[in-house]
N, C-alpha and C positions, 0 to 999 in steps of 0.2 A: 334135360327137360323133364319136369315132373309130369305125372299122369294128368293132373288138372290142366296144366299149361298145354299139353299135347291135345287134350280134348277141346280146349278153347280154340287152338290153332286149326284143328280139324273142322270144327263147326264154322269158323270164320271163312273157310274155303268153300263150303257147300250150302250155307244158309239160303243163298239166293235161289238155288234150285228147288228147295222145299217151299220157299215162299211163292215162287212162280207156280208150282204145282197147286198150292192152296188157292192162289188167285184164280187159276183156270178151273179148279173144282167148284169154287163158289159161283163162277160164271155159268158152269154147266148145270148146277142145281137150279139157278135162276131160269135157264133156258128150258129145262124139263118142266118146271112149274108153269111157265107161260105156255109151253106146248101142250100141256094137259088141260089148259083152259083157265089157269089162274090169272087174275087181273091185278093183283097188288103190284104196284110199281109201274104199271103200263102208262100211268099219267105223266111219267118223265120222258116218254117217247113222242114222236111226231103224231099229229092227228091222223095222218094217213095210216100209220101202223096201228094206232088204236082202233080205227074204223075197220081195218082189215081183220083185226083180231075179233072184234065184235061180230063181224059178218062171217067168221069162221072160214076165211079165205084159205083154200088148201095150199096155195103157193107160200103164204106166210108161214103156215105150220110146217110145211116141208123145209123151209129155210131155217126155222127154229131147230128142227131135229138135225139138220146138217151142221148148224153151228154147235149144237151139243156134242156131236161126234168130233168136230174139230177141237173143241175144248177138252174133251177126254184125251185126244191125241196130244194136245198141248201139255196137259198134266203129265202124261207118260213121258213126253220128250223132256220136260223139266226134271223129272226124277232120273231119267237116263243120264242126264248131264252130271249127276252127283252120286249115283249109285254104281256099285261095281259092275252090274250087268250092262251098264252103258259103255263099258270098255271091252268086256268079254262076255259073250252070250252064255247063259246058264247051260251047263253040260246036259241037263235033262231034256233040252230041246233036241228033237230028232234032226240029224244031218248037220245042223249048223252049230250045235252045242259046243262050247269051248273055243269057238272062233273069235278072233279079234274084230271089234267093231271099228271100221274106219272113222276117224275123227270128223271128216267132212260130212258124213251122213247125219251127224247131230248138229254140227256147227252151222251149216247152211240154213236149216229151218229155224234154229234158235235165234240167229241174228236176223233172219228174214222176218220172223214173227215179232222180234223186238222192235226193229225199226218201223215195221208196218203199224204196230200198235201205237208207238210214240208219235209217228206222223199223223195217224188217224185221230188220235186224241188231241194233238196239237192243232189240227184244223178246227176241231170243236171249240177249243179254247180261243183260237184266233177270231172265230165268228163272234164269240162272246165279247172280246175286246172291241171288235168293230161296232158291235151294238152299243157298248158302253160309251163310245165316243161319238155315236150318232151316224156312223157311216151306213149301217143297216138298221132296219127297224127292230127294236128290242121286242122280245116276246117271252112268254113263260117257257116255251119249247127251247129257245136259244139259251135261256138261263140254265135250264136243266142240263143241256148238252155241254155248256161251257163250264159249269161249276161242279158237275157230278160225273157225267160220262167221259168227258175229255180227260180229267185227271185220273179217272179209273183206268182208262185205256193206257195212258202214259205210264202209270204205275206198273201195270202188267208188262209193258214193253221194256221198261228199265230193269225189271226183275229178270226177264228172259235174257237180256243182254248181259247182265251181271253174271247169270248162271253160265252163259256161253263163254264169258271172259274167264271165269273160274276153271271151266273145262279146258280152255285153251292153255292156261298157265300150267295145268297139270299134264298137258299133252306131250307125247314123245316126239312128235313131228310138228314143230311150231310153224315151219314154213308153209306147209300145206294147210295147217289149221288157220293161219292168218289169211291165206288166200281164200279159203272157204268162208271164213267169217266176213271178209270184204264182199265176196260175191253175194252172200245171203243178205247183207246190209243193203247193198245196192238194189237187189230185187225187192226188198221190203219197202224201200223209199220210193221205187218206181210204182209199186202197187198202191202206196199211200197217195201218190201224186196223180194217179190215173184219173180219179173223178174230176180233178181240177182241169186236167188236160182235155178230157172229153167235153167238159162244160165250155172251155175256151174255144174248142173247135166248133161245137154246136152253136 
């Protein structure tokens, strides 16, 4: 195999991790901007969120900072799925340096995040389709969620799942890795379905 071919093959196995990290980083930048008082893009969200932002609701701003933290964690997770330190901790770290990272530690959150994001985005798109056929009343808010936020969440979810699949394919213990991936996926789907279940019960 030539050097160029090896490079292409290597890139094909890790590109999703870098793309997922970039997706999370863009989301984090957006969150920081809104948390610092920026308003560009807020018109794509619900009127309740817009009003809470205008009123400087501390709960909303706390939630924004929490999501920023989660997005930074997500970007780090995505990189860990494709970088060497995602398999063996750097030796410069005290006590844990040089130790092997168990695959399930990364695969459970990767597949959990992936299926949660795809499910969450899918709900937004579904509401848009229901509005399009007249089942629910169409609105600007629904259109934004269906045409922008839904596909954006789904893209991120697919990237995390692709990065998790790449990590699994390169894993030394495929059995545990597959079980961890399935567990994470089920957890993500349950979290995505939780709002519907709560609404049905209520």
